[in-house]
VEXZADREN-310302 format. One record per residue (C-alpha): x negated, y, z. Coordinates in nm, 4 decimals. Layout:
VEXZADREN-310302
<atom c1="X" c2="Y" c3="Z"/>
...
end
This chain:
VEXZADREN-310302
<atom c1="3.4661" c2="10.5501" c3="-10.2925"/>
<atom c1="3.4534" c2="10.4132" c3="-9.9658"/>
<atom c1="3.8054" c2="10.1690" c3="-10.0281"/>
<atom c1="3.6190" c2="10.0451" c3="-10.3240"/>
<atom c1="3.2631" c2="10.0147" c3="-10.1432"/>
<atom c1="3.4787" c2="9.7885" c3="-9.9061"/>
<atom c1="3.6501" c2="9.6017" c3="-10.1167"/>
<atom c1="3.3084" c2="9.5492" c3="-10.3147"/>
<atom c1="3.0883" c2="9.4358" c3="-9.9735"/>
<atom c1="3.4114" c2="9.1903" c3="-9.9010"/>
<atom c1="3.3800" c2="8.9853" c3="-10.2489"/>
<atom c1="3.0313" c2="8.9499" c3="-10.2153"/>
<atom c1="3.0427" c2="8.8570" c3="-9.8525"/>
<atom c1="3.3563" c2="8.5825" c3="-9.9706"/>
<atom c1="3.1528" c2="8.4636" c3="-10.2363"/>
<atom c1="2.8436" c2="8.3706" c3="-10.0392"/>
<atom c1="3.0168" c2="8.1611" c3="-9.8704"/>
<atom c1="2.9358" c2="7.7311" c3="-9.8744"/>
<atom c1="3.1747" c2="7.6188" c3="-10.1694"/>
<atom c1="3.2872" c2="7.4029" c3="-9.8859"/>
<atom c1="3.4077" c2="7.6261" c3="-9.6927"/>
<atom c1="3.8234" c2="7.6812" c3="-9.7221"/>
<atom c1="3.9967" c2="8.0027" c3="-9.7639"/>
<atom c1="4.2129" c2="8.1915" c3="-9.5070"/>
<atom c1="4.4994" c2="8.0756" c3="-9.7351"/>
<atom c1="4.3615" c2="7.7163" c3="-9.7237"/>
<atom c1="4.3149" c2="7.6905" c3="-9.3072"/>
<atom c1="4.7135" c2="7.8543" c3="-9.3174"/>
<atom c1="4.8608" c2="7.5600" c3="-9.5531"/>
<atom c1="4.6498" c2="7.3124" c3="-9.3406"/>
<atom c1="4.7822" c2="7.4418" c3="-8.9926"/>
<atom c1="5.1198" c2="7.4406" c3="-9.1575"/>
<atom c1="5.1085" c2="7.0809" c3="-9.2401"/>
<atom c1="4.9146" c2="6.9847" c3="-8.9340"/>
<atom c1="5.2162" c2="7.1499" c3="-8.7720"/>
<atom c1="5.4867" c2="6.9234" c3="-8.9459"/>
<atom c1="5.3351" c2="6.5799" c3="-8.9178"/>
<atom c1="5.2464" c2="6.6297" c3="-8.5236"/>
<atom c1="5.6450" c2="6.7321" c3="-8.5262"/>
<atom c1="5.7719" c2="6.4267" c3="-8.7453"/>
<atom c1="5.4780" c2="6.2289" c3="-8.4963"/>
<atom c1="5.6998" c2="6.3115" c3="-8.2022"/>
<atom c1="6.0337" c2="6.3552" c3="-8.3249"/>
<atom c1="6.0626" c2="5.9865" c3="-8.4332"/>
<atom c1="5.9834" c2="5.8148" c3="-8.0938"/>
<atom c1="6.2168" c2="6.0806" c3="-7.9204"/>
<atom c1="6.4998" c2="5.9869" c3="-8.1069"/>
<atom c1="6.4278" c2="5.6933" c3="-8.0156"/>
<atom c1="6.4046" c2="5.6828" c3="-7.6476"/>
<atom c1="6.7752" c2="5.9341" c3="-7.6817"/>
<atom c1="6.9312" c2="5.6544" c3="-7.8518"/>
<atom c1="6.7997" c2="5.3708" c3="-7.5680"/>
<atom c1="6.9467" c2="5.6173" c3="-7.3158"/>
<atom c1="7.2755" c2="5.5981" c3="-7.4857"/>
<atom c1="7.2481" c2="5.2045" c3="-7.3563"/>
<atom c1="7.3143" c2="5.2589" c3="-6.9716"/>
<atom c1="7.4996" c2="5.5791" c3="-7.0329"/>
<atom c1="7.7867" c2="5.3876" c3="-7.2410"/>
<atom c1="7.7418" c2="5.0972" c3="-7.0024"/>
<atom c1="7.8131" c2="5.3623" c3="-6.7084"/>
<atom c1="8.1366" c2="5.4885" c3="-6.9184"/>
<atom c1="8.2310" c2="5.1699" c3="-6.9318"/>
<atom c1="8.2315" c2="5.0495" c3="-6.6278"/>
<atom c1="8.4066" c2="5.4218" c3="-6.4884"/>
<atom c1="8.6659" c2="5.3449" c3="-6.6882"/>
<atom c1="8.7333" c2="4.9903" c3="-6.6155"/>
<atom c1="8.7218" c2="5.0776" c3="-6.2440"/>
<atom c1="8.9475" c2="5.3403" c3="-6.2816"/>
<atom c1="9.2358" c2="5.1791" c3="-6.4962"/>
<atom c1="9.2198" c2="4.8594" c3="-6.2492"/>
<atom c1="9.2627" c2="5.0707" c3="-5.9427"/>
<atom c1="9.5708" c2="5.2628" c3="-6.1410"/>
<atom c1="9.8947" c2="5.1175" c3="-5.9488"/>
<atom c1="10.0975" c2="4.9243" c3="-6.2344"/>
<atom c1="10.0052" c2="4.6579" c3="-6.4676"/>
<atom c1="9.9845" c2="4.6460" c3="-6.8518"/>
<atom c1="10.2786" c2="4.4038" c3="-6.7902"/>
<atom c1="10.5544" c2="4.6026" c3="-6.6941"/>
<atom c1="10.7143" c2="4.7716" c3="-6.9119"/>
<atom c1="10.7289" c2="5.1499" c3="-7.0130"/>
<atom c1="11.0145" c2="5.2519" c3="-7.1988"/>
<atom c1="11.3046" c2="5.3209" c3="-7.0280"/>
<atom c1="11.5762" c2="5.0781" c3="-6.9400"/>
<atom c1="11.3421" c2="4.8141" c3="-7.0647"/>
<atom c1="11.4094" c2="4.4583" c3="-6.8808"/>
<atom c1="11.1110" c2="4.3798" c3="-6.6203"/>
<atom c1="10.9784" c2="4.0172" c3="-6.7705"/>
<atom c1="11.0373" c2="3.7249" c3="-6.5752"/>
<atom c1="10.7584" c2="3.5948" c3="-6.3337"/>
<atom c1="10.6725" c2="3.3045" c3="-6.5322"/>
<atom c1="10.6813" c2="3.5367" c3="-6.8474"/>
<atom c1="10.4069" c2="3.7748" c3="-6.6872"/>
<atom c1="10.1765" c2="3.4628" c3="-6.5978"/>
<atom c1="10.2064" c2="3.3211" c3="-6.9847"/>
<atom c1="10.0909" c2="3.7052" c3="-7.0965"/>
<atom c1="9.8275" c2="3.7311" c3="-6.8753"/>
<atom c1="9.6609" c2="3.3702" c3="-6.9007"/>
<atom c1="9.7177" c2="3.5240" c3="-7.3298"/>
<atom c1="9.5215" c2="3.8242" c3="-7.2319"/>
<atom c1="9.2600" c2="3.7194" c3="-6.9815"/>
<atom c1="9.4090" c2="3.9433" c3="-6.7271"/>
<atom c1="9.4595" c2="3.6688" c3="-6.4674"/>
<atom c1="9.0330" c2="3.6286" c3="-6.3903"/>
<atom c1="8.8907" c2="3.7917" c3="-6.1684"/>
<atom c1="8.7887" c2="4.1882" c3="-6.2376"/>
<atom c1="8.4483" c2="4.1681" c3="-6.2704"/>
<atom c1="8.4723" c2="3.8808" c3="-6.5289"/>
<atom c1="8.7223" c2="4.0258" c3="-6.7106"/>
<atom c1="8.4478" c2="4.3179" c3="-6.7836"/>
<atom c1="8.1740" c2="4.0963" c3="-6.8524"/>
<atom c1="8.3941" c2="3.9118" c3="-7.0729"/>
<atom c1="8.4999" c2="4.2591" c3="-7.2411"/>
<atom c1="8.1135" c2="4.3947" c3="-7.2749"/>
<atom c1="8.0169" c2="4.0437" c3="-7.4600"/>
<atom c1="8.2804" c2="4.1227" c3="-7.6884"/>
<atom c1="8.2401" c2="4.5133" c3="-7.7529"/>
<atom c1="7.8942" c2="4.4511" c3="-7.8390"/>
<atom c1="7.9659" c2="4.2482" c3="-8.0930"/>
<atom c1="8.2440" c2="4.5135" c3="-8.2065"/>
<atom c1="8.5476" c2="4.2743" c3="-8.0729"/>
<atom c1="8.8012" c2="4.5299" c3="-7.8880"/>
<atom c1="9.0402" c2="4.2346" c3="-7.8421"/>
<atom c1="9.4056" c2="4.2794" c3="-7.9273"/>
<atom c1="9.6344" c2="4.5876" c3="-7.8013"/>
<atom c1="9.9302" c2="4.5235" c3="-7.5706"/>
<atom c1="10.0769" c2="4.8022" c3="-7.6782"/>
<atom c1="10.1316" c2="4.7341" c3="-8.0699"/>
<atom c1="10.1612" c2="4.3860" c3="-8.0742"/>
<atom c1="9.9543" c2="4.1804" c3="-8.3467"/>
<atom c1="9.7532" c2="4.4737" c3="-8.4097"/>
<atom c1="9.3507" c2="4.4829" c3="-8.3077"/>
<atom c1="9.1996" c2="4.7489" c3="-8.1304"/>
<atom c1="8.9116" c2="4.7729" c3="-8.4439"/>
<atom c1="9.1497" c2="4.7422" c3="-8.6548"/>
<atom c1="9.3606" c2="5.0302" c3="-8.5294"/>
<atom c1="9.0467" c2="5.2481" c3="-8.5020"/>
<atom c1="8.9254" c2="5.2046" c3="-8.8248"/>
<atom c1="9.2630" c2="5.3232" c3="-9.0174"/>
<atom c1="9.3320" c2="5.6699" c3="-8.7601"/>
<atom c1="8.9336" c2="5.7538" c3="-8.7027"/>
<atom c1="8.8498" c2="5.8715" c3="-9.0192"/>
<atom c1="9.1922" c2="6.0799" c3="-9.0206"/>
<atom c1="9.0675" c2="6.2691" c3="-8.7165"/>
<atom c1="8.7488" c2="6.3104" c3="-8.8017"/>
<atom c1="8.8409" c2="6.4416" c3="-9.1280"/>
<atom c1="9.1169" c2="6.6653" c3="-8.9293"/>
<atom c1="8.8293" c2="6.7791" c3="-8.6585"/>
<atom c1="8.5797" c2="6.8528" c3="-8.9391"/>
<atom c1="8.7884" c2="7.0511" c3="-9.1482"/>
<atom c1="8.8899" c2="7.2751" c3="-8.7562"/>
<atom c1="8.5393" c2="7.2830" c3="-8.6803"/>
<atom c1="8.4282" c2="7.4432" c3="-9.0661"/>
<atom c1="8.7619" c2="7.6859" c3="-8.9806"/>
<atom c1="8.6369" c2="7.7717" c3="-8.5973"/>
<atom c1="8.2670" c2="7.8571" c3="-8.7005"/>
<atom c1="8.3387" c2="8.0706" c3="-8.9758"/>
<atom c1="8.6204" c2="8.2205" c3="-8.7855"/>
<atom c1="8.3852" c2="8.2455" c3="-8.4947"/>
<atom c1="8.0861" c2="8.3551" c3="-8.5930"/>
<atom c1="8.2269" c2="8.6236" c3="-8.7738"/>
<atom c1="8.3842" c2="8.7398" c3="-8.4732"/>
<atom c1="8.1082" c2="8.7033" c3="-8.2988"/>
<atom c1="7.9094" c2="8.8959" c3="-8.5148"/>
<atom c1="8.1018" c2="9.2069" c3="-8.5824"/>
<atom c1="8.1727" c2="9.2074" c3="-8.1827"/>
<atom c1="7.8185" c2="9.2202" c3="-8.1075"/>
<atom c1="7.7240" c2="9.4582" c3="-8.3695"/>
<atom c1="8.0067" c2="9.7766" c3="-8.2919"/>
<atom c1="8.0010" c2="9.7049" c3="-7.8798"/>
<atom c1="8.2109" c2="9.8753" c3="-7.7136"/>
<atom c1="8.4188" c2="9.9710" c3="-8.0035"/>
<atom c1="8.7738" c2="9.9301" c3="-8.1815"/>
<atom c1="8.6284" c2="9.6006" c3="-8.3607"/>
<atom c1="8.4880" c2="9.5068" c3="-8.0706"/>
<atom c1="8.8080" c2="9.5209" c3="-7.8686"/>
<atom c1="9.0288" c2="9.3476" c3="-8.1531"/>
<atom c1="8.7737" c2="9.0844" c3="-8.1837"/>
<atom c1="8.7818" c2="9.0278" c3="-7.8182"/>
<atom c1="9.1801" c2="8.9885" c3="-7.8100"/>
<atom c1="9.1725" c2="8.7866" c3="-8.0846"/>
<atom c1="8.9147" c2="8.5508" c3="-7.9136"/>
<atom c1="9.1354" c2="8.5881" c3="-7.5523"/>
<atom c1="9.4500" c2="8.4906" c3="-7.7386"/>
<atom c1="9.3171" c2="8.1973" c3="-7.9316"/>
<atom c1="9.2030" c2="8.0343" c3="-7.5693"/>
<atom c1="9.5140" c2="8.1228" c3="-7.3853"/>
<atom c1="9.7773" c2="7.9522" c3="-7.6085"/>
<atom c1="9.8517" c2="7.6010" c3="-7.6192"/>
<atom c1="9.7691" c2="7.3918" c3="-7.9145"/>
<atom c1="10.1429" c2="7.2920" c3="-7.8959"/>
<atom c1="10.2412" c2="7.6794" c3="-7.8916"/>
<atom c1="9.9949" c2="7.7693" c3="-8.1996"/>
<atom c1="10.1259" c2="7.4340" c3="-8.4030"/>
<atom c1="10.5355" c2="7.5774" c3="-8.3318"/>
<atom c1="10.4478" c2="7.8956" c3="-8.4308"/>
<atom c1="10.2611" c2="7.8349" c3="-8.7227"/>
<atom c1="10.5331" c2="7.6221" c3="-8.8720"/>
<atom c1="10.8223" c2="7.8540" c3="-8.7897"/>
<atom c1="10.6448" c2="8.1133" c3="-8.9647"/>
<atom c1="10.4579" c2="7.9123" c3="-9.2859"/>
<atom c1="10.7086" c2="7.6661" c3="-9.3456"/>
<atom c1="11.0196" c2="7.7822" c3="-9.2327"/>
<atom c1="10.9998" c2="8.1846" c3="-9.3070"/>
<atom c1="10.7336" c2="8.2192" c3="-9.5811"/>
<atom c1="10.7847" c2="7.8402" c3="-9.7280"/>
<atom c1="10.4236" c2="7.8005" c3="-9.8441"/>
<atom c1="10.3140" c2="7.4847" c3="-9.7026"/>
<atom c1="10.4887" c2="7.1669" c3="-9.5494"/>
<atom c1="10.5670" c2="7.0881" c3="-9.1866"/>
<atom c1="10.3842" c2="6.7885" c3="-9.1544"/>
<atom c1="10.2539" c2="6.4519" c3="-9.3196"/>
<atom c1="9.8947" c2="6.3623" c3="-9.4664"/>
<atom c1="9.9057" c2="6.2743" c3="-9.8105"/>
<atom c1="9.8625" c2="6.6072" c3="-9.9817"/>
<atom c1="9.5695" c2="6.8843" c3="-9.9370"/>
<atom c1="9.8480" c2="7.1275" c3="-9.8653"/>
<atom c1="10.0001" c2="6.9145" c3="-9.5305"/>
<atom c1="9.5989" c2="6.9609" c3="-9.3943"/>
<atom c1="9.6494" c2="7.3333" c3="-9.3640"/>
<atom c1="9.8793" c2="7.3039" c3="-9.0686"/>
<atom c1="9.7022" c2="7.1273" c3="-8.8393"/>
<atom c1="9.3461" c2="7.2181" c3="-8.9113"/>
<atom c1="9.4530" c2="7.5739" c3="-8.8815"/>
<atom c1="9.6103" c2="7.4690" c3="-8.4743"/>
<atom c1="9.3119" c2="7.3027" c3="-8.3989"/>
<atom c1="9.0434" c2="7.5383" c3="-8.4654"/>
<atom c1="9.1706" c2="7.8541" c3="-8.2680"/>
<atom c1="9.0853" c2="7.7086" c3="-7.9679"/>
<atom c1="8.6843" c2="7.6511" c3="-8.0611"/>
<atom c1="8.6560" c2="7.9243" c3="-8.2533"/>
<atom c1="8.7824" c2="8.1514" c3="-8.0346"/>
<atom c1="8.4492" c2="7.9924" c3="-7.7641"/>
<atom c1="8.2262" c2="8.0649" c3="-8.0490"/>
<atom c1="8.3073" c2="8.3566" c3="-8.0902"/>
<atom c1="8.2764" c2="8.4357" c3="-7.7291"/>
<atom c1="7.9463" c2="8.2898" c3="-7.6526"/>
<atom c1="7.8049" c2="8.4580" c3="-8.0480"/>
<atom c1="7.8883" c2="8.7844" c3="-7.8723"/>
<atom c1="7.7316" c2="8.7526" c3="-7.5436"/>
<atom c1="7.3856" c2="8.5996" c3="-7.7377"/>
<atom c1="7.3791" c2="8.8299" c3="-7.9792"/>
<atom c1="7.4273" c2="9.1466" c3="-7.7236"/>
<atom c1="7.1383" c2="8.9789" c3="-7.5186"/>
<atom c1="6.9215" c2="8.8916" c3="-7.8427"/>
<atom c1="7.0111" c2="9.2895" c3="-7.9675"/>
<atom c1="6.8067" c2="9.4304" c3="-7.6553"/>
<atom c1="6.5007" c2="9.2378" c3="-7.7374"/>
<atom c1="6.2024" c2="9.3929" c3="-7.7688"/>
<atom c1="6.1373" c2="9.2172" c3="-8.1007"/>
<atom c1="6.4526" c2="9.3710" c3="-8.1880"/>
<atom c1="6.3463" c2="9.7155" c3="-8.1276"/>
<atom c1="6.0192" c2="9.6729" c3="-8.3120"/>
<atom c1="6.1900" c2="9.5384" c3="-8.5977"/>
<atom c1="6.4026" c2="9.8328" c3="-8.5926"/>
<atom c1="6.0858" c2="10.0421" c3="-8.4965"/>
<atom c1="5.9285" c2="9.9398" c3="-8.8565"/>
<atom c1="6.2127" c2="10.0849" c3="-9.0812"/>
<atom c1="6.3512" c2="9.7317" c3="-9.1359"/>
<atom c1="6.7297" c2="9.7869" c3="-9.2751"/>
<atom c1="6.9934" c2="9.6776" c3="-9.0160"/>
<atom c1="7.1561" c2="9.3952" c3="-9.1874"/>
<atom c1="6.8520" c2="9.2164" c3="-9.2025"/>
<atom c1="6.7748" c2="9.3087" c3="-8.8895"/>
<atom c1="7.0952" c2="9.0804" c3="-8.7702"/>
<atom c1="7.0499" c2="8.8654" c3="-9.0078"/>
<atom c1="6.7116" c2="8.7125" c3="-9.0028"/>
<atom c1="6.6372" c2="8.8746" c3="-8.6363"/>
<atom c1="6.9056" c2="8.8810" c3="-8.4370"/>
<atom c1="7.1255" c2="8.5923" c3="-8.5705"/>
<atom c1="6.9028" c2="8.3458" c3="-8.6068"/>
<atom c1="6.7646" c2="8.3812" c3="-8.2259"/>
<atom c1="7.1238" c2="8.3863" c3="-8.1152"/>
<atom c1="7.2327" c2="8.0644" c3="-8.2311"/>
<atom c1="7.0302" c2="7.8118" c3="-8.0659"/>
<atom c1="7.3149" c2="7.8327" c3="-7.7326"/>
<atom c1="7.5952" c2="7.8602" c3="-7.9527"/>
<atom c1="7.4785" c2="7.4944" c3="-8.1137"/>
<atom c1="7.5181" c2="7.3759" c3="-7.7880"/>
<atom c1="7.8468" c2="7.4573" c3="-7.7270"/>
<atom c1="7.9331" c2="7.2930" c3="-8.1166"/>
<atom c1="7.8353" c2="6.9353" c3="-8.0805"/>
<atom c1="8.0514" c2="6.8560" c3="-7.7272"/>
<atom c1="8.3120" c2="7.1062" c3="-7.9537"/>
<atom c1="8.2968" c2="6.8910" c3="-8.2618"/>
<atom c1="8.3488" c2="6.5554" c3="-8.0010"/>
<atom c1="8.6049" c2="6.6783" c3="-7.8684"/>
<atom c1="8.7940" c2="6.7941" c3="-8.1256"/>
<atom c1="8.6786" c2="6.5472" c3="-8.4385"/>
<atom c1="8.7896" c2="6.1734" c3="-8.2167"/>
<atom c1="9.1389" c2="6.3120" c3="-8.1707"/>
<atom c1="9.4531" c2="6.5687" c3="-8.0784"/>
<atom c1="9.7491" c2="6.4240" c3="-7.9532"/>
<atom c1="10.0158" c2="6.6933" c3="-7.9528"/>
<atom c1="9.8086" c2="6.8796" c3="-8.3118"/>
<atom c1="9.8801" c2="6.4905" c3="-8.4748"/>
<atom c1="10.1784" c2="6.4820" c3="-8.3286"/>
<atom c1="10.3856" c2="6.8044" c3="-8.4064"/>
<atom c1="10.1965" c2="6.7376" c3="-8.7778"/>
<atom c1="10.3008" c2="6.3909" c3="-8.8487"/>
<atom c1="9.8855" c2="6.3461" c3="-8.8786"/>
<atom c1="9.7996" c2="5.8866" c3="-8.8549"/>
<atom c1="9.5146" c2="6.0187" c3="-8.6065"/>
<atom c1="9.3730" c2="5.8723" c3="-8.3209"/>
<atom c1="9.5107" c2="6.0885" c3="-8.0809"/>
<atom c1="9.8453" c2="5.9817" c3="-8.0895"/>
<atom c1="9.6878" c2="5.6188" c3="-8.0110"/>
<atom c1="9.4643" c2="5.6949" c3="-7.7476"/>
<atom c1="9.7805" c2="5.8729" c3="-7.5064"/>
<atom c1="10.0350" c2="5.6142" c3="-7.6118"/>
<atom c1="9.7727" c2="5.3676" c3="-7.4797"/>
<atom c1="9.7558" c2="5.5569" c3="-7.1143"/>
<atom c1="10.1081" c2="5.5365" c3="-7.0888"/>
<atom c1="10.1542" c2="5.1998" c3="-7.2073"/>
<atom c1="9.7979" c2="5.0845" c3="-6.9730"/>
<atom c1="9.6402" c2="4.9612" c3="-7.2687"/>
<atom c1="9.3717" c2="4.8570" c3="-7.1418"/>
<atom c1="9.1539" c2="4.7446" c3="-7.4796"/>
<atom c1="9.2605" c2="5.0459" c3="-7.6901"/>
<atom c1="9.1599" c2="5.2558" c3="-7.3951"/>
<atom c1="8.8326" c2="5.1176" c3="-7.3569"/>
<atom c1="8.7264" c2="5.1008" c3="-7.7284"/>
<atom c1="8.8900" c2="5.4756" c3="-7.7562"/>
<atom c1="8.6320" c2="5.5905" c3="-7.4248"/>
<atom c1="8.3257" c2="5.4193" c3="-7.5922"/>
<atom c1="8.3685" c2="5.5813" c3="-7.9148"/>
<atom c1="8.4066" c2="5.9381" c3="-7.7930"/>
<atom c1="8.0969" c2="5.8469" c3="-7.5837"/>
<atom c1="7.9214" c2="5.7257" c3="-7.8951"/>
<atom c1="7.9799" c2="6.0411" c3="-8.0659"/>
<atom c1="7.8793" c2="6.2912" c3="-7.8087"/>
<atom c1="7.6397" c2="6.1491" c3="-7.7509"/>
<atom c1="7.5101" c2="6.1508" c3="-8.1319"/>
<atom c1="7.6132" c2="6.5715" c3="-8.1584"/>
<atom c1="7.4330" c2="6.5619" c3="-7.8524"/>
<atom c1="7.1174" c2="6.4438" c3="-8.0001"/>
<atom c1="7.1733" c2="6.5922" c3="-8.3607"/>
<atom c1="7.2150" c2="6.9170" c3="-8.1609"/>
<atom c1="6.8665" c2="6.8879" c3="-7.9792"/>
<atom c1="6.7162" c2="6.8074" c3="-8.3603"/>
<atom c1="6.8130" c2="7.1001" c3="-8.5007"/>
<atom c1="6.6943" c2="7.3795" c3="-8.2012"/>
<atom c1="6.3655" c2="7.2720" c3="-8.3700"/>
<atom c1="6.4974" c2="7.3843" c3="-8.7136"/>
<atom c1="6.6018" c2="7.6788" c3="-8.5071"/>
<atom c1="6.3449" c2="7.8184" c3="-8.2839"/>
<atom c1="6.0006" c2="7.6196" c3="-8.4406"/>
<atom c1="5.8003" c2="7.6931" c3="-8.0465"/>
<atom c1="6.0752" c2="7.3793" c3="-7.9918"/>
<atom c1="5.8949" c2="7.0565" c3="-7.9159"/>
<atom c1="6.0101" c2="6.7124" c3="-7.8688"/>
<atom c1="5.8731" c2="6.5472" c3="-7.5392"/>
end
């Protein structure tokens, strides 16, 4: 009787409110809309500021790289092949004039910046008669494709290992996951690549030893490149999961009688993803711009092989282009990570 009386009293008071008074649900919806609008209003200036900050960052990267290249002993005119015949002084002068190496260093840097703004990085010194932007246009999509697949495998494997190790801390599952991650970090890429070729190509004969023409060629380089990032993601996930599991709100959720799976997936994993997300951005920038050992062993026509060969051949235009490409890619990945912070945690505001 008392409950029925209170319900009737509440209905009478709500009906006595003026029609212009919004309901609690409407007030909550208005507050949510205002919050979303405020986030969008702050997000656009934040993105613009971050993009503008990329300009001095890339300029500093270009200046430091350019200075290091010219301070390093040697010259791109010196032959790098074994038993190669040295160029005559007259031939070196002609080539220096052709590539603009006879000008002062500061003038070379200014000319490079003026052309780089237009997307013109010049011609490669190592790959004669090929423009740098042409090489990047052909090789970078391959490295990006390989890096994207490797990151997907690393995320699935790393999150699975990290979450399993945190849920069964100090148990055999935790020890097994930690050992797997430790081995993945300790073993170099070229050692893992040779082992996978022996196992999957020569012994089991499941996939080819290399190439990039068919999806079956992608398996070994993707798996090899994913092991290192997978181990890092697993270790970060485990440590952050353990910290979040011990938090007060998790104990409160368990005290309310929520199922353990719901507690882990809804409350723990979501709050533990922010530190993991911080690592994923730079990892993708690193593996998405080329891996020399993986691409060389599996004959992948990516950017990593070109970059290392340009370093050994002192190919200044190629080195500058790849360094700036990595800088732009890393800055964009960090910006994307910062934007995703607000998706995972609505309390984060863009200043």
